[in-house]
C-alpha positions in Angstrom: 21.4 -4.6 -2.7 22.1 -1.3 -4.5 19.8 1.7 -4.3 19.0 1.1 -8.1 18.0 -2.4 -7.4 15.6 -1.2 -4.7 14.2 1.5 -6.6 13.4 -0.9 -9.4 11.6 -3.1 -6.9 9.6 -0.3 -5.6 8.7 1.1 -9.1 7.4 -2.6 -9.8 5.1 -2.6 -6.9 7.1 -3.5 -3.8 6.6 -0.2 -2.0 8.0 -1.6 1.3 11.4 -1.8 0.0 11.4 2.0 0.1 12.1 1.7 3.9 15.5 0.6 3.1 16.0 3.7 1.1 14.8 5.7 4.1 17.0 3.7 6.5 19.9 4.5 4.3 19.4 8.2 3.9 17.2 9.6 6.5 20.1 10.4 9.1 22.1 12.0 6.3 19.3 14.1 5.1 18.4 15.3 8.6 22.0 16.3 9.2 21.9 18.3 5.9 18.8 20.1 6.7 19.7 20.8 10.2 22.9 22.4 8.8 20.9 24.5 6.4 18.0 25.6 8.7 19.6 25.2 12.1 18.3 23.2 15.0 14.6 23.7 14.2 11.5 21.9 15.0 10.7 21.8 11.3 13.6 19.6 10.5 11.4 16.4 10.9 8.6 17.7 8.7 11.1 18.8 6.1 12.8 15.4 6.1 9.5 13.4 6.0 8.1 15.6 3.3 11.2 15.3 1.1 11.3 11.5 1.6 7.4 11.2 0.8 7.9 13.5 -2.2 10.9 11.4 -3.6 8.8 8.3 -3.3 5.7 9.9 -5.1 8.1 11.1 -7.9 9.8 7.7 -8.5 8.0 7.2 -11.6 10.0 10.0 -13.4 13.3 8.2 -12.2 15.3 6.1 -14.6 17.3 3.8 -12.2 19.3 2.3 -15.2 
């Protein structure tokens, strides 16, 4: 299933599918944040806040 298909499902009420997006991108995002701020205890918080923010703002997304 593509990211676009998953996002459409999430936007149509299947919030649990967002877990697939997290599974695909969390490790990559964590590596990116570590590269920017170093090996810091705040990495987990930043990654979590980013993923939550992305979920909250999906309504502004056009997955087409």
